[in-house]
C-alpha positions in Angstrom: -30.4 -35.9 -21.8 -31.0 -34.8 -18.2 -28.7 -32.2 -16.7 -27.6 -32.3 -13.1 -29.1 -29.5 -11.0 -26.6 -26.9 -9.6 -27.3 -27.8 -5.9 -26.7 -31.5 -6.5 -23.6 -30.7 -8.7 -22.2 -28.6 -5.8 -22.7 -31.4 -3.3 -20.9 -33.8 -5.7 -18.0 -31.3 -5.9 -17.9 -31.1 -2.1 -17.7 -34.9 -2.0 -15.0 -35.2 -4.7 -13.0 -32.0 -4.4 -10.8 -31.0 -7.3 -7.0 -31.6 -7.1 -6.3 -27.9 -7.8 -8.6 -25.0 -7.1 -9.6 -22.6 -9.9 -9.1 -22.9 -13.6 -6.5 -25.5 -14.7 -5.1 -23.0 -17.2 -3.9 -20.7 -14.4 -2.0 -23.6 -12.9 0.1 -24.1 -16.1 0.9 -20.3 -15.8 1.7 -20.6 -12.1 4.0 -23.5 -12.6 5.8 -21.8 -15.5 6.2 -18.7 -13.3 7.5 -20.7 -10.4 10.0 -22.4 -12.7 11.3 -19.0 -13.8 11.7 -17.8 -10.2 13.2 -21.1 -9.2 15.9 -20.9 -11.9 16.5 -17.2 -10.9 16.9 -18.2 -7.2 19.3 -21.0 -8.1 21.5 -18.7 -10.1 21.4 -16.2 -7.3 22.5 -18.9 -4.8 25.4 -20.0 -7.1 26.6 -16.4 -7.6 26.3 -15.8 -3.9 28.6 -18.7 -3.0 31.1 -17.4 -5.5 30.9 -13.8 -4.1 30.0 -14.5 -0.5 31.9 -11.6 1.2 30.5 -9.1 -1.3 26.9 -10.4 -1.0 27.1 -10.4 2.8 28.5 -6.9 2.8 25.8 -5.3 0.6 23.0 -7.4 2.1 23.4 -5.4 5.2 22.4 -2.2 3.3 18.9 -3.6 2.7 16.1 -2.5 4.9 15.0 -5.7 6.7 12.3 -3.9 8.6 10.5 -2.9 5.4 11.1 -6.3 4.0 9.6 -7.9 7.0 6.6 -5.5 6.9 6.1 -6.4 3.3 6.1 -10.1 4.2 3.4 -9.5 6.8 1.4 -7.4 4.3 1.4 -10.2 1.6 0.6 -13.0 4.1 -2.2 -10.9 5.5 -3.5 -10.2 2.0 -3.4 -14.0 1.3 -5.5 -14.5 4.4 -8.0 -12.0 3.1 -8.1 -13.8 -0.2 -8.8 -17.1 1.6 -11.7 -15.4 3.4 -13.0 -14.1 0.0 -13.1 -17.7 -1.3 -14.8 -18.9 1.8 -17.4 -16.1 1.5 -18.3 -16.8 -2.1 -18.7 -20.5 -1.3 -21.3 -19.5 1.2 -22.9 -17.2 -1.4 -22.0 -14.2 0.6 -21.0 -12.0 -2.4 -20.8 -8.8 -0.4 -18.3 -10.3 2.0 -16.3 -11.8 -0.9 -16.0 -8.4 -2.5 -14.9 -6.7 0.8 -12.3 -9.3 1.5 -10.9 -8.9 -2.1 -10.7 -5.2 -1.6 -8.9 -5.8 1.7 -6.4 -8.0 -0.1 -5.9 -5.2 -2.6 -5.1 -2.9 0.2 -2.4 -5.3 1.4 -1.0 -5.4 -2.1 -1.0 -1.6 -2.3 0.8 -1.4 1.0 3.4 -3.7 -0.3 4.0 -1.6 -3.5 4.2 1.6 -1.4 6.9 0.1 1.0 8.8 -1.4 -1.9 8.8 1.9 -3.7 10.2 3.6 -0.6 13.0 1.0 -0.7 13.7 1.6 -4.4 13.7 5.4 -3.9 16.3 5.1 -1.2 18.5 2.9 -3.3 18.2 5.0 -6.5 18.7 8.2 -4.6 22.1 6.8 -3.5 23.0 6.1 -7.1 22.5 2.4 -6.9 21.6 0.7 -10.2 21.6 -2.7 -11.8 25.1 -2.1 -12.9 26.4 -1.1 -9.4 27.5 -4.7 -8.5 26.4 -8.3 -8.8 24.4 -8.2 -5.5 22.4 -5.1 -6.4 21.8 -6.5 -9.9 20.2 -9.6 -8.4 18.4 -7.6 -5.6 16.9 -5.1 -8.1 16.0 -7.6 -10.8 14.5 -10.2 -8.5 12.4 -7.8 -6.5 11.3 -5.7 -9.5 10.3 -8.9 -11.3 8.3 -9.8 -8.2 7.0 -6.2 -7.9 5.5 -6.6 -11.4 3.8 -9.9 -10.4 2.2 -8.2 -7.4 0.8 -5.6 -9.8 -0.6 -8.3 -12.0 -2.0 -10.1 -9.0 -3.8 -7.0 -7.9 -5.2 -6.5 -11.4 -6.5 -10.0 -11.4 -8.1 -9.6 -7.9 -9.6 -6.3 -8.9 -11.1 -7.9 -12.0 -12.5 -10.7 -9.9 -14.0 -8.2 -7.4 -15.7 -6.2 -10.3 -17.1 -9.5 -11.8 -18.3 -10.5 -8.3 -20.1 -7.2 -7.9 -21.7 -7.7 -11.3 -23.1 -11.0 -10.2 -20.7 -13.3 -12.1 -20.0 -15.6 -9.0 -22.1 -17.5 -6.6 -21.9 -20.6 -4.3 -22.5 -22.6 -7.5 -20.0 -20.8 -9.6 -16.9 -19.6 -7.9 -14.1 -20.9 -10.1 -13.0 -17.4 -11.1 -12.5 -16.4 -7.4 -10.5 -19.5 -6.8 -8.4 -18.8 -9.9 -7.5 -15.3 -8.8 -6.8 -16.5 -5.3 -4.5 -19.2 -6.6 -2.4 -16.7 -8.5 -2.2 -14.4 -5.5 -1.0 -17.2 -3.3 1.8 -17.9 -5.8 2.9 -14.2 -5.6 2.9 -14.5 -1.8 4.8 -17.8 -1.9 7.6 -16.3 -4.1 8.1 -13.4 -1.7 8.2 -15.8 1.3 11.2 -17.5 -0.4 12.7 -14.3 -1.8 12.7 -12.3 1.4 14.9 -14.6 3.5 17.0 -15.6 0.5 18.0 -12.0 -0.4 17.5 -10.1 2.9 18.5 -12.5 5.7 20.4 -15.7 4.8 24.1 -15.1 5.3 
């Protein structure tokens, strides 16, 4: 039985692109994560309607500037991840690795700024038990914080594998898989930031 050469297989893939980039398994995980966040956001919205004055009052204590800076950092990191995927598809492994490290830098910047926010809140005695608004603010953002860390671990693992020659223009599913997860992390923050920090 004849096998299809890699170059022809890649051309066929280009003609008939997959519905979803990366490994299908990661998409089951992504959809499950989005479902969890979606339920969390819905509960937040319902509780906010029931406690509108209190939520609006304490929302003003959040640092919107740091929140906006973090939004820019994650969107920029997502752009870097897109460039990494484009680079590996052109068999430019070195550029792919550099773009992945740049994305990791954006993620690290996010964690630093978010930690500054947490330090400010904790130093003022704010905890999950302070009130309903802070309970949602801390639990939602900390849950997302953990996802950023996981996303960075995945991107770092992809970068290491790329450096070891695991990916090429013929085999880049792993890079797409890591990129897909990172975009999910970015998407969740794009929803979370205006929902918790801005909408009144």
